[in-house]
N, C-alpha and C positions, 0 to 999 in steps of 0.2 A: 449650401455650405455656409457656416457661420464665420465671422472674421477670425483672424489669428489672435489668440489671447496671450501668447507668450508664456511667461511663468505663471499665469493665472489659469492656464488650460485645465489643470487638475481640479481647481475649485469650480470652474464652470461645468466640467463634466460631472462632478459630484452633484451640483445643484440640479442639473438636468435629469440625472438618474433618479434622484429623490422625488422630483416633481413629475417624472414621465409616466405616461400610461403604459409604456412599453420600454422599461429600462434596458432590455437586451439590445435595443437599437444603438446604444452608445458603446458597443465593444470597439476594440481597436484592431480588428481583423486586417484592414487594408494598410496598416502600418503608418498612417498619417496622424500627426498630432492635431490636425485640423478636425473640428467637430462638425458633423453633418446632422442637422436637425431632422428628427424622425417625422415623417408625414403626419402621423397620428397626433404628434405634439404641435405641429405647425398650425393645426386647427384649434388648439386648446389655448384660448386667450390668457387664462390665469397663469400659464406656465412661467411667464417672464416677470411676474410680480416679485419684487425683491425677496420677500419673506414667505413665499408660497411653501417652500419646503420646511418651514418652521411652524406651520399652522398646527393648532392643537397643543395639548400639553406635551412635555418632553417624553413622557411614558407612552404616548400614543403615536408618535411620529415614526416614519419609516426608519429602519436600521440597515446599514450596509455591513454585511459580514464578509470580510476579505479573506478568502482562502488562498494562502501562499503555497502553491504546489506546482513547481516548475515543470514537472513531468505528468501533468494531468491526463494526458492522452495515452499513457502507458497502460498495460493490462495486468498489473500486479495487485497484490493484496492491499498495498498502500492506497492504490487508486479506488479500490472498493470501499475503503474507509472514507475517502474523500467524497465519493458520490452518495454514499449512504448518509453522510453527515449533511451534505447539501440538501438532499431530499428531505431529511428530518427537519432541518432548519426552515425550509420553505413551508413545510406542512405545519410547523409549530405556530406560525402566525402569518397572516396575509401581508403584514407590514414588513416582513423580512425580505431583504434582497441579498443575493449571494453573488459576489464577485470572485472570479477565478483568475488568479495571477499565474499564467503558465507560459511556457516557451513554445517555439514553433518547431514541429517535427519535419524532417525532410520527407519529400514525396516518396512513395514506394517505387521500386524499380519498375519501369513500364513493361507490361507483358507484350509479347509479340502479337501483332494484329495483321489481318489481311488488308489488302489495298481497299477492298469494298468497305470493310469496317472503318478504315481510316477516313474514307470519303464521307461515310455516313456521320461519323463523329464531327468532322469539320463543318458539317452543315447544321449541327445542333448547337444553338447558342447557349444552352444551359448545361452542356457537358461538364464545364468546370466545377460546378458545385457538387458533382458526384465523384470527382477525382481528387479534390483537395482535402487532405486529411485534417487540416487545421480549421476548417470552417466550424463555427459553434455547433451547428446542427449535426455535423458529422461526429464531433466529439461526444455529444449527448447520445447519438445513436449507437456509438461504439460502447458507451457505458451501459446502455440498455441491452445490447446484444451480448456483451461479455459478462455482465454481472446480473442481468435481469432487473436492473434498477431504472425505473421510468420516472423522469422528472415531469410531473403533470403540468407545471406552469413554467415553461422555459423562458417566458417573457421576463421573469425575475432573475434570470441567470445572465450575468454580464462577464464577458471574457476580456481580460486585459493581457495582451500578448507582450512578453518580455523579450527583448532583442539580445540580451547579454547572458543567456542561459549557459553558454559555454563556460562561464566563470565558475559554475558549480559542478561542472563535469570533472570527475577525478582524472580523466585522461588528459585534461588540460595542464595538470600540475603533477608531473612525474616525480618531483621532489618537493618536500615540505607540503605534502598533499593536504593534511589536516588544516594547517595554518592558512594556506592560500585559498583553499576551498571555503573556509570560514570567512575570509576577507571578501571573496567573490560573492558569497551569499549576501553580505551587507551591501555591496554595490548593486546587486540585483534587487534587493529590497528598496534601495533608494530610487531605482528606476520605477518600481511599482508605486511608491508613495508619490513621486512627482507626476505620475500619470493619473492616479486617483487615490485619495486618502479615504479609507473605510472608517466605519465607526468602531469596528472590532477587528482585530488581527487574529486570524486562525491559522496556525502552522500545522498542517496535517502530514508533512513529509519529513521534517526533522532538520530545520535550519535555525538552531538556537542563537547563532551570532547575529541574527537580524533583530533580536528582541530589544537590546539597548537603543539601537537606532530608531526603531518604531516608537519606543517609549519617549525618547528625547524629542523627536520631531513632531509626533502626533499626540502624545499623551492619551492613548486609547487603551482599553483593556486588551490583553494578549492571552489567547488560549493556545495550549500546545497539546497535541495528541502525539505521544512519544512511542514510536515503534521500537526503538532501542537507543541506549545512550551513545552519543557520538564517540565518547571515550569512557573507559571504565577501568576499574582495578583489575578485572580479568584480562583486559588487553595489555595493561602494563606488566602484570605478572607473567603473562604468556611471552611477552617480548623479552623480559629478563631471562626467562627459562631457555628460550630458543636462540638468543643472540650470543655469539662468542664474546668472551671478555675482551675489553680493549677500549680505546678512545671512542670508537663509533657507538659502542653500547652505552658508555657514560653519557655521551651527547644525546643519544636517543632517549635515554631515561630522563634526563633533565628537560628535554623538549616536550615529551609526553606529559611529564608531571606538571610543567608550567601550563600546558594546554588544558590539563584537567582542572587546574585552579581557575583558568579563564572560563571554562565550562560551568563551573560552580557559580561564578560571578554572573554570567549572562542568564542563568536559570532564575536568578532573583527577580527578574523583571516580569515573570509570567504570573498572571492573575489566577488562571485555572489550569491545572495540569492533569491530564489523563494519560495513564500508561496502559499498554495493551496486555500486560500479563503480570503475574506475581513476580517473576524474575525481574522484569523491567521496573516495576514499582519499587522493589527493594533497592535496586541500583540507583534509581533517581532520588529516592529518599536519602540515600547515603551521600549523594553528591550535591543536590540542590537544597542545601541547608541554610544558605546565606539569607540574611534579612532582605526585605523587599527593596528593590531599586539599588542594590549594592551596598546597603547600610552594613555596618560592622556587627550588628546584633545577630545572634543566631536565630534563624527563622524556624517556624513550626512547619514540619513537613507533612502534617496531617491532610493538607489540601491536595496532596498527591494521591489520586485514587485510581484503582484499577477499573478500566472500562473495556471489557472484552470487545474486540472488533466484530463487525457484523458479518455473519456467514449465512449463505443462502440455504439454511436448513429446510425452510418451508418448501423450497422447490425440489427437494431431493427425498423427502420422507415418504413419498408415494411409491417409490420403487419397491418391488417385491424383494424379499430377502433370500429367496431360493432361486434355483435355476440360473446360477451364475457361471460365467466362463472361467478359464484358468488364467485370466489376465491380471497382472499387477500394473497399476498406473502410477506415474510420477508426474504431477502437475507442478511445474516450476519454470521461472525464467532461466535462460541459459547463461547464468552467471557463475563464476568460479566457486563462490561459497555454497552453491547448491550441490556441489560435488557429484555431478553426473558420472564422472569417470569411476568413482567409487561404486556407484550403483551398478554400472555395467559390469565392472570387474567381479563384484560379489555375486551378481545374478548369473554370470557365466559359470562361476564355480559351482553354485547351487544347481544350475541346469545340467551340468555335466554329471554331477552326482545323482540327480533325479533320473536322468536317462539310463544311467548304469543300473540303478536300483530297479527300474521298471523294464529293463531289457529293451530299450528303444534305440535302434541303430541310427547312425547319421543318415540324413536324407529321408527318413520316415515322415510321412504326412500325418501321422497320428497326432492328435491334439496334445500339446505339452504346454507348460507354463510359458507365458509370453509377457514381455516388458513393453509397456506403452508409455512413451515420453511425450507429454503434452506441454506446449509452451508457446509464447509469442516471440516474434522476431522484431526487436526494437531498432537495431542498427547493424552495421557491418561486423562489429565484434560478436554479436549473437549469431550471425550467419557463419562466421568463422568457427565459432564454438560447435555449432551443429555439424559442420563439415568434419571437424576433428573427431566428434563423437561417432559419426558414421564410419570413419576410418578405424577407430578403436573397436567398434562393434564387429567390423570385418576381421580384424586381427584376432578377436576373441571367438571367432567362428559363430557369431550370432547372425542367423540368416534373416535378412530383411523381410518384414511382413509375416514371417513365421515365428521367429524368436523375439524380434524387436520391431517396433513401429514408431515412427516419428509423426506426430500430429501437430502441425504448426499453424499458428494464427487462427485457431478454431473459434467459431462463435460459441456463445454459451450453450446453445441448443446441442451442438456437437459434443461439447464437454460433458453435459449431463447425460447424453446418450451413452457415452463411454463409461461413465460412472454407474449407470443403471445395470450394466452387465458384468463389470469387473468384480473380482473377489477381494483383492487387497490393494492398499494404497501405501506408497512408500514416501518418506521424507528424510533426506540424508543430511540436512544442514546441522552443523555443530552450533550449539547455543542459539537455536532458532528462538527468537524472543517471544513469539506466540506460535504461529503455525496455522493460519486460517484455512489453508487447503486441507489440513488434517481433519478439521471439523467437517468440511464438506465430504471427505471420504466417509466419515462415520455416519453422517446423516443419510448418505446414499446407501448405507449398508455394507460398506467395505470395512475390512479389518485393518487397522493402521499398523504399519511397521515403521517405527520412528527412532530418531537418535535419542539416547538417554541423557537429555540435558534440557535445561531452561523450560520454555513454555510447554513443549510436548510432554515433558516429564512431570512438571509441577501442576499444570492446569488442565490439560486436554486428555491425554491417554492415561487416565488414572483409574484405579479400581472403582467399580460402580455397582450399586445395589439395584438391580432391575426390579421394577414394580409389577410387571405383567407376566412374570414367569414363576415357575416353582421355586426359583432361587431368590424370591423377593426377600429383601432385608439383609442379604448376604453380599458383601462387596467382593466382586470377582474381576479378573482382568478384562480390559476392553481392547487390548492390542499387545504388541511386542516392542521391546526396546533393545537397541544394539549400541555397541561402541566400536571404535576402530583404532587401529594403531596409527592412523593418520590424524587422529584428533589432536588439536594443539595442546590439550592438557592430559594426553595419554601418559599413564604411568606403567612402565614396563613390568613392574612387579605384580600387576593385576593378573591373578591366576584364573579368575572366573570370567574372562573376557567372552562376551556373547557377540559374535560378529553378525553382520548383515546376512551373510550366506547362511549362518545357523538359524537366524530368524525366518528366512525364506523356507528353510527345510521344516521347521516346526509348524509354520503357518499352513503350508501345503499338506502336512501330514495330519491335520486336525480331522477327526471324524465328523461326519455331516451334522449330527445333532449338536456337537460341541461348537462347531463353526456357526451354526444358527444362533446359539446362545451368545457367542461373541458379538455377532452382528446386532442382535437385539439390544444388548447392553450398550454398545457403541452408539447406536442411533439415539437411544434415550438420553445418554450423557451429552450428546451434541446439542440438545435443545437449550442448554444454558447460553448458547452463543448465537441465537437467532437474530435476524434483522430487527424483529420487534423488540427484543431485549435491548439491543443497542440503541434503537430509537428512543426507548423509554429513558435510558440513562443519559442520552445526548440532550433530550428535551430539558432535563433538569439543569444541565450546564448552560443551555441557551437562555433559560430564564435568568440564571445568575448573571450571565454576560450582559443581558439587556438592562438589568438593574445597575451593573457596574458602568455601563455606557452612560446612563443618566447621571450618575455621580461624577464621572470624568467630564462630561459635557458641562456640568455645573462648575467644576474646578476651572475649566478653560474660560468660561464666561467671567468668573471672578478674577481671573488673571488678565482679563481684557483681550483674550484671544477669540478669533472668529469661530463660530460653531457651524 
């Protein structure tokens, strides 16, 4: 154990990481700010030479990329972007080191064990490392199992655990959520910077109110991968439309408008901006127009580029397109905006009509369409959501395992197995900013049934000219789009409303040959979103960030600041 360095701990940790043969040894898993010297470094005499980490030209030195992602251990699409970006960054150059700023997840509920098993475990000194979900190796293993993304050199991945993650949890702030969550993210970023200052700040989760603080305290390049705008004109318009007139509406309008201006200001501190879809790019360009660093000049928004998120198309393309079951899968976290209730209700309507049309009586064991819900359980809110969905399914007379099935916390191998045999994939989110899981549906040979908005409409489920069929050169549908009366922007005068139940009916009525054509077009269209395509685009940004790092380091030296 090294001496206590007080407020210099972050600087010491940074120097050790840059000089270390095993940077991962300097994670903060055990919660202490005291630094323990790695055995491999204790034998390396040059390690403690004052300028060891500065040897070589600035363009040849190691670079620390700090990924700010407080929920790095979650199993959603945002985490797939994180780990694909980390993997690509490490593979881009051996001098790159990735630091993951993340929070601590609560341990899973203990499963009941027998007395014999308990005694066996109590005698196993190593049992802890297999049960603690927050250990670095467990997090990396989960990323591999869930996403199929293997980090080949984990020694260059350093985990910095943040103790104040509750400050960015919306549940912490039942009122003034946007404002207080933004302030909380700045506090969390301060904790991150006082533990370890990186050379580049990479926000892959969407905490833009950290950017001014990072710029002011560290003067380092900032990269943002934007999944969706924190606030948008769509949100403000929807609020105005749905809120009754009065003082509350006026206050909320002023509050959201002021927050939108603040959002524009913080966006001016970003060096490189990547948006995950056409819809997101359009919104970010309309909002992040301010000059760099909050200057009053109007900035050029051409640096906002669309970089589609990575999707595991290569893992799914080998599945045959024929001999599929009658299953429809819905892969999504159990959050309100995923609208599982809508999916269950519409599927029940369709299923009742299907049974009537085919003369299937209740209780029959004949194969009928089945809805499979696949998702991860992150916390008690998710457990409660699943419980309520099971109750709703019972009320809708959807028989468990026959009409509906819940697949929870499934590893990636199980997910791909379910995709290999299903016929359709549904996504019900309104204004889904991209829709990574939809791409996975298409690559696996499923016909997508999606909401008619944002990313699914503009980027993914679009007409496609298949190159390997008799229809080559002719753009034809790759899936189905629906709208709902529960949509925030629903207009009652719409006479041609295509509901989700209607889309289910159309999809299940497709003749076999036409269904095969849909699948072939969908699979070919999905290749635009592969892991390889993402890595190629990400590498270009990493190259730019490394050059910006050299320039910023020069600025700091000229200003007399330590490098």
